[in-house]
DSSP file (Angstrom, degrees, kcal/mol; ACC not computed):
  #  RESIDUE AA STRUCTURE BP1 BP2  ACC     N-H-->O    O-->H-N    N-H-->O    O-->H-N    TCO  KAPPA ALPHA  PHI   PSI    X-CA   Y-CA   Z-CA
    1    1 A M              0   0    0      0, 0.0    67,-0.1     0, 0.0     2,-0.1   0.000 360.0 360.0 360.0 131.9   40.8   62.4   56.4
    2    2 A G        -     0   0    0     65,-0.3     2,-0.3     1,-0.1    64,-0.0  -0.353 360.0-128.8 -83.9 165.8   38.7   59.2   56.7
    3    3 A W        -     0   0    0     -2,-0.1     2,-0.3     2,-0.0    64,-0.1  -0.775  17.7-155.2-110.3 155.8   35.1   59.0   57.7
    4    4 A H        +     0   0    0     -2,-0.3     2,-0.3    15,-0.0    15,-0.0  -0.945  11.4 179.5-132.0 153.3   33.6   56.7   60.4
    5    5 A Y        +     0   0    0     -2,-0.3    15,-0.8     2,-0.0     2,-0.3  -0.941   6.9 166.9-153.3 130.4   30.2   55.2   60.9
    6    6 A R  E     +A   19   0A   0     -2,-0.3     2,-0.3    13,-0.2    13,-0.2  -0.981   1.5 168.6-148.0 132.8   29.0   52.9   63.7
    7    7 A K  E     -A   18   0A   0     11,-2.4    11,-3.4    -2,-0.3     2,-0.4  -0.973  14.3-158.9-146.3 130.5   25.6   51.9   64.8
    8    8 A S  E     -A   17   0A   0     -2,-0.3     2,-0.5     9,-0.2     9,-0.2  -0.925   2.6-167.0-113.8 136.2   24.5   49.2   67.2
    9    9 A I  E     -A   16   0A   0      7,-2.6     7,-3.2    -2,-0.4     2,-0.5  -0.985  13.4-146.3-121.4 120.0   21.1   47.5   67.4
   10   10 A K  E     +A   15   0A   0     -2,-0.5     2,-0.4     5,-0.2     5,-0.2  -0.767  18.8 176.6 -90.3 128.7   20.2   45.4   70.4
   11   11 A V  E >   -A   14   0A   0      3,-2.4     3,-2.1    -2,-0.5    -2,-0.0  -0.887  63.3 -60.7-128.3  95.3   17.9   42.4   69.7
   12   12 A G  T 3  S-     0   0    0     -2,-0.4    -1,-0.1     1,-0.3     0, 0.0  -0.426 119.2 -15.9  68.1-135.4   17.4   40.4   72.9
   13   13 A P  T 3  S+     0   0    0      0, 0.0    15,-0.8     0, 0.0    -1,-0.3   0.474 126.5  86.8 -80.5   1.8   20.8   39.1   74.1
   14   14 A F  E <   -AB  11  27A   0     -3,-2.1    -3,-2.4    13,-0.2     2,-0.4  -0.656  60.4-157.6-102.3 158.9   22.4   39.9   70.7
   15   15 A R  E     -AB  10  26A   0     11,-2.6    11,-2.1    -2,-0.2     2,-0.5  -1.000   5.0-154.3-131.8 130.3   23.9   43.0   69.4
   16   16 A I  E     -AB   9  25A   0     -7,-3.2    -7,-2.6    -2,-0.4     2,-0.5  -0.931  13.1-158.6-104.2 124.5   24.1   43.8   65.6
   17   17 A N  E     -AB   8  24A   0      7,-2.7     7,-2.7    -2,-0.5     2,-0.4  -0.902   4.6-165.2-109.8 122.8   27.0   46.3   64.9
   18   18 A L  E     +AB   7  23A   0    -11,-3.4   -11,-2.4    -2,-0.5     2,-0.3  -0.909  19.2 154.4-107.5 135.1   26.9   48.3   61.6
   19   19 A S  E >   -AB   6  22A   0      3,-2.2     3,-1.1    -2,-0.4   -13,-0.2  -0.877  59.3 -94.8-143.1 175.5   30.0   50.1   60.4
   20   20 A R  T 3  S+     0   0    0    -15,-0.8     3,-0.1    -2,-0.3   -14,-0.1   0.648 123.2  56.9 -70.6 -14.0   31.3   51.2   57.1
   21   21 A H  T 3  S-     0   0    0      1,-0.3     2,-0.3   -16,-0.2    -1,-0.2   0.586 120.7 -89.5 -89.4 -12.0   33.3   48.0   56.9
   22   22 A G  E <   -B   19   0A   0     -3,-1.1    -3,-2.2     2,-0.0     2,-0.4  -0.968  57.0 -38.5 142.6-158.9   30.2   45.8   57.2
   23   23 A V  E     +B   18   0A   0     -2,-0.3     2,-0.3    -5,-0.2    -5,-0.2  -0.927  48.0 172.7-113.2 133.2   28.0   44.0   59.7
   24   24 A G  E     -B   17   0A   0     -7,-2.7    -7,-2.7    -2,-0.4     2,-0.3  -0.794  11.9-156.5-123.4 170.0   29.3   42.3   62.8
   25   25 A H  E     -BC  16  36A   0     11,-1.9    11,-3.3    -2,-0.3     2,-0.3  -0.974   8.0-175.3-146.2 162.6   27.4   40.8   65.7
   26   26 A S  E     -BC  15  35A   0    -11,-2.1   -11,-2.6    -2,-0.3     2,-0.3  -0.979   2.1-176.0-154.8 160.4   28.1   40.0   69.4
   27   27 A F  E     +BC  14  34A   0      7,-2.2     7,-2.8    -2,-0.3     2,-0.3  -0.982  31.2  85.8-154.6 156.3   26.4   38.3   72.3
   28   28 A G  E     - C   0  33A   0    -15,-0.8     5,-0.2    -2,-0.3     2,-0.2  -0.893  54.8 -99.2 144.6-173.3   27.2   37.8   76.0
   29   29 A N        -     0   0    0      3,-2.6    -2,-0.1    -2,-0.3     0, 0.0  -0.520  54.8 -68.6-127.3-164.0   26.9   39.3   79.4
   30   30 A R  S    S+     0   0    0     -2,-0.2     3,-0.1     1,-0.2    17,-0.1   0.815 130.5  37.8 -65.9 -30.1   29.2   41.2   81.7
   31   31 A R  S    S+     0   0    0      1,-0.2    16,-2.9    15,-0.1     2,-0.4   0.872 124.5  27.6 -91.0 -38.4   31.4   38.2   82.4
   32   32 A F  E     + D   0  46A   0     14,-0.2    -3,-2.6     2,-0.0     2,-0.4  -0.986  65.6 172.5-133.2 133.5   31.6   36.4   79.0
   33   33 A H  E     -CD  28  45A   0     12,-2.3    12,-2.5    -2,-0.4     2,-0.4  -0.997  12.8-166.2-145.0 134.2   31.3   38.1   75.7
   34   34 A V  E     -CD  27  44A   0     -7,-2.8    -7,-2.2    -2,-0.4     2,-0.4  -0.985  11.7-176.3-123.2 126.4   31.8   36.8   72.1
   35   35 A S  E     -CD  26  43A   0      8,-3.0     8,-2.6    -2,-0.4     2,-0.5  -0.945  14.6-159.3-122.8 143.9   32.1   39.2   69.1
   36   36 A T  E     -CD  25  42A   0    -11,-3.3   -11,-1.9    -2,-0.4     6,-0.2  -0.991  18.8-147.8-123.5 124.2   32.4   38.6   65.3
   37   37 A Y    >   -     0   0    0      4,-2.6     3,-2.1    -2,-0.5   -14,-0.1  -0.427  27.9-106.7 -88.1 162.8   33.8   41.5   63.3
   38   38 A P  T 3  S+     0   0    0      0, 0.0   -15,-0.2     0, 0.0    -1,-0.1   0.771 119.2  59.5 -60.6 -28.6   32.8   42.3   59.7
   39   39 A D  T 3  S-     0   0    0    -17,-0.1    21,-0.1     2,-0.1   -15,-0.1   0.414 122.7-101.7 -84.9   1.5   36.2   41.0   58.5
   40   40 A G  S <  S+     0   0    0     -3,-2.1    21,-0.1     1,-0.3     2,-0.1   0.297  77.5 134.2 100.3 -10.1   35.5   37.5   59.9
   41   41 A R        -     0   0    0     18,-0.1    -4,-2.6    -5,-0.1     2,-0.4  -0.379  42.3-149.7 -73.0 153.1   37.6   37.7   63.0
   42   42 A R  E     -DE  36  58A   0     16,-2.1    16,-3.4    -6,-0.2     2,-0.5  -0.974   6.5-162.0-126.2 140.8   36.1   36.5   66.3
   43   43 A H  E     -DE  35  57A   0     -8,-2.6    -8,-3.0    -2,-0.4     2,-0.4  -0.985   3.5-170.3-126.8 124.6   36.9   38.0   69.8
   44   44 A V  E     -DE  34  56A   0     12,-2.8    12,-2.7    -2,-0.5     2,-0.4  -0.954   9.3-177.8-114.4 133.4   36.2   36.1   73.1
   45   45 A S  E     -DE  33  55A   0    -12,-2.5   -12,-2.3    -2,-0.4     2,-0.4  -0.991  11.6-167.3-134.3 143.7   36.6   37.9   76.3
   46   46 A V  E     -DE  32  54A   0      8,-3.4     8,-2.9    -2,-0.4     2,-0.6  -0.991   8.1-156.4-128.3 129.1   36.1   36.8   80.0
   47   47 A R  E     - E   0  53A   0    -16,-2.9     6,-0.2    -2,-0.4     3,-0.1  -0.939  14.9-164.4-107.1 122.3   36.0   39.2   82.9
   48   48 A L  E >>  - E   0  52A   0      4,-3.0     3,-0.8    -2,-0.6     4,-0.8  -0.784  30.7 -85.4-109.2 154.9   36.9   37.8   86.2
   49   49 A P  G >4 S+     0   0    0      0, 0.0     3,-0.5     0, 0.0    -1,-0.1  -0.085 110.4  42.3 -50.2 150.9   36.4   39.1   89.7
   50   50 A G  G 34 S-     0   0    0      1,-0.2    -2,-0.0    -3,-0.1    -3,-0.0   0.541 130.2 -71.2  91.6   3.3   39.0   41.4   90.9
   51   51 A G  G <4 S+     0   0    0     -3,-0.8     2,-0.2     1,-0.3    -1,-0.2   0.506  86.6 145.8  87.2   4.6   39.3   43.4   87.7
   52   52 A F  E <<  -E   48   0A   0     -4,-0.8    -4,-3.0    -3,-0.5     2,-0.4  -0.550  25.4-171.1 -79.0 141.1   41.0   40.8   85.6
   53   53 A H  E     -E   47   0A   0     -2,-0.2     2,-0.4    -6,-0.2    -6,-0.2  -0.997   7.0-172.9-134.9 129.2   40.2   40.6   81.9
   54   54 A I  E     +E   46   0A   0     -8,-2.9    -8,-3.4    -2,-0.4     2,-0.3  -0.986  12.5 169.1-122.4 131.1   41.2   37.9   79.4
   55   55 A G  E     -E   45   0A   0     -2,-0.4     2,-0.4   -10,-0.3   -10,-0.2  -0.998  11.6-175.2-142.2 146.4   40.6   38.3   75.7
   56   56 A K  E     -E   44   0A   0    -12,-2.7   -12,-2.8    -2,-0.3     2,-0.4  -0.998  12.6-149.9-143.6 137.2   41.7   36.4   72.6
   57   57 A T  E     -E   43   0A   0     -2,-0.4     2,-0.3   -14,-0.2   -14,-0.2  -0.912  13.6-161.1-112.3 134.8   41.0   37.2   68.9
   58   58 A F  E     +E   42   0A   0    -16,-3.4   -16,-2.1    -2,-0.4     2,-0.0  -0.845  49.0  29.1-113.9 146.2   40.8   34.3   66.4
   59   59 A G  S    S-     0   0    0     -2,-0.3     2,-0.4   -18,-0.2   -18,-0.1  -0.105  81.7 -78.9  99.0 164.3   41.2   34.6   62.7
   60   60 A K        -     0   0    0    -21,-0.1     2,-0.1   -20,-0.1    -2,-0.1  -0.811  37.8-118.1-108.0 147.7   43.0   36.9   60.3
   61   61 A S        -     0   0    0     -2,-0.4   -21,-0.1     1,-0.1    -2,-0.0  -0.478  17.1-129.7 -73.3 149.6   42.0   40.4   59.2
   62   62 A R        -     0   0    0     -2,-0.1    -1,-0.1   -21,-0.0   -22,-0.0   0.560  50.6-111.2 -78.6  -7.1   41.3   41.0   55.5
   63   63 A G        -     0   0    0      1,-0.1     3,-0.1     2,-0.0    -2,-0.0   0.957  37.9-162.8  82.1  51.6   43.7   44.0   55.9
   64   64 A Y        -     0   0    0      1,-0.1     2,-0.3   -43,-0.0    -1,-0.1  -0.409  31.7-104.9 -59.0 139.1   41.4   47.0   55.4
   65   65 A P        -     0   0    0      0, 0.0     2,-0.6     0, 0.0    -1,-0.1  -0.516  36.1-146.0 -65.5 130.1   43.4   50.1   54.6
   66   66 A R        -     0   0    0     -2,-0.3     2,-0.5    -3,-0.1     0, 0.0  -0.871  17.8-176.5-103.2 124.9   43.5   52.1   57.8
   67   67 A H              0   0    0     -2,-0.6   -65,-0.3     1,-0.1     0, 0.0  -0.948 360.0 360.0-122.5 110.6   43.6   55.9   57.3
   68   68 A Y              0   0    0     -2,-0.5    -1,-0.1   -67,-0.1    -2,-0.0   0.407 360.0 360.0-105.3 360.0   43.9   57.9   60.5
């Protein structure tokens, strides 16, 4: 069985995310949000009125072994 760790620290409009895979960061508001994951991928999401959500991830994962 694997172990998990996640901690988020908010610094102004930025959020620093700590996990066992490394450090990521994100910023944005309720409508527009950009996240960078510890493996280098970036995710951009936009929420539109009416419940629509559009998201896109850029970059390739380093391929962490996943143990669920």
